[in-house]
Each structure stands twice: as C-alpha cells, then as structure tokens.
C-alpha positions in Angstrom: 3.1 -26.1 -17.6 1.9 -27.9 -14.4 -1.2 -26.9 -12.4 0.7 -25.1 -9.6 2.6 -22.9 -12.1 -0.6 -22.0 -13.9 -2.2 -21.0 -10.6 0.7 -18.7 -9.7 0.7 -17.2 -13.2 -3.1 -16.6 -13.0 -2.7 -15.0 -9.6 0.0 -12.7 -10.8 -2.0 -11.6 -13.8 -5.1 -11.0 -11.6 -3.0 -8.9 -9.1 -1.6 -6.9 -12.0 -5.1 -6.2 -13.4 -6.2 -5.2 -9.9 -3.2 -2.8 -9.6 -4.0 -1.2 -12.9 -7.6 -0.7 -12.0 -6.7 0.7 -8.6 -4.3 3.2 -10.2 -6.9 4.3 -12.7 -9.3 4.9 -9.8 -6.8 7.1 -8.0 -5.4 8.9 -11.0 -7.4 12.1 -10.4 -6.8 12.2 -6.7 -3.7 14.0 -5.2 -1.8 11.9 -2.6 -2.4 12.8 1.0 0.9 14.0 2.2 2.5 15.7 5.1 5.9 17.2 4.8 6.9 16.6 8.4 10.0 17.1 10.3 13.3 15.5 9.4 12.2 12.0 10.6 8.9 10.1 10.3 6.1 10.9 12.7 4.9 8.2 15.0 1.6 6.4 14.4 -1.3 8.6 15.5 -4.4 7.2 17.2 -6.7 8.8 14.6 -5.1 6.9 11.7 -7.9 4.4 11.0 -7.8 3.0 7.5 -10.7 0.6 7.7 -13.1 -1.0 10.2 -13.6 -4.0 8.0 -12.7 -7.4 9.4 -9.4 -8.9 8.3 -11.2 -11.5 6.3 -12.1 -8.6 3.8 -8.5 -7.4 3.6 -6.3 -7.8 0.5 -3.6 -10.4 1.1 -0.3 -8.7 2.2 1.5 -10.1 -0.9 -1.1 -8.5 -3.1 -0.8 -5.1 -1.3 3.0 -5.3 -1.6 2.7 -5.9 -5.4 0.2 -3.0 -5.7 2.6 -0.6 -3.8 5.6 -1.7 -5.9 3.5 -1.1 -9.1 2.8 2.4 -7.8 6.5 3.1 -7.5 7.2 2.3 -3.9 10.5 0.6 -3.0 9.5 -1.2 0.2 12.0 -1.5 3.1 9.4 -2.4 5.7 5.8 -3.6 5.4 3.6 -4.0 8.4 0.1 -3.7 9.9 -0.3 -0.4 11.7 -2.9 0.4 14.4 -4.7 -2.9 13.5 -6.4 -1.1 10.6 -3.8 -0.1 8.0 -1.0 -1.5 5.9 2.0 0.6 6.5 5.1 0.9 4.3 8.5 2.4 5.0 10.6 2.8 2.0 11.3 5.1 -1.0 9.2 6.7 -3.8 10.6 9.0 -6.4 13.9 9.2 -4.6 12.3 10.3 -1.3 12.1 8.3 1.9 8.4 7.8 2.7 6.1 6.3 5.3 2.7 5.4 3.7 -0.5 4.1 5.1 -3.0 2.2 2.9 -6.5 1.0 3.4 -6.1 -2.8 3.4 -9.5 -3.4 1.8 -9.4 -0.9 -1.1 -5.6 -0.3 -1.3 -6.3 3.5 -1.3 -3.4 5.7 0.0 -4.7 7.2 3.3 -1.7 9.2 4.4 1.9 9.6 3.3 4.8 11.3 5.2 7.9 12.3 3.3 11.2 12.6 5.2 13.2 15.6 4.3 
C-alpha cells in the first residue's frame, strides 16, 4: 500500500471515529425541529451556528461524512449565513433542511417538509 493510500485510509478511519463520538454525545438530545409549512423556510438572521473562525471549522468533506453517517442523504451542501453548514436532502424518508455547527457538528435546527 503506498503512502497516499495509507493517508486516505487513516483519514477515513479518523473521520468515522469522530462521527461515532459525535453521535454518542448527541444520543440523549432530541433533534431541534420545526414542522413548518409545505416548503422549507428561508434562512433566518438569528441562525448563528458558531462565531469561531473558519480555521476552526471541520472540513466540508468531514461534515458531509458525519451527516451521511447520521442518516442524511445529501442533495445540497452549503455554508449558510457565514456560520452554519446547511444540508438539503432526506432523512428517514422525509425531505429536510438541516443546519449544523461547523465546529462541533451539532445539529442546530432542522426543518421537515410535509
């Protein structure tokens, strides 16, 4: 196995370990949800996930992996309001819009389309 492949494998194992640890930390907390209207709400000014500098944020690829591990099927992934990772996609068969703290990966808010 060459050096580059070992680094990629080590990164994947590290990200998976981080995902498991993040899930364990959130296991006792109910998700923040709003059962809104038939479509997603627009971003609100008060949605601030973190005030930490971007140098402290999890890499986008790692956050995607964590979200997928938590059961999200990602259609769109972006930065919202300059302080959140935002996902549009599906979870448990429902269309969702989810906002995550990009430093801790904690779910801040989730809207479920009905």
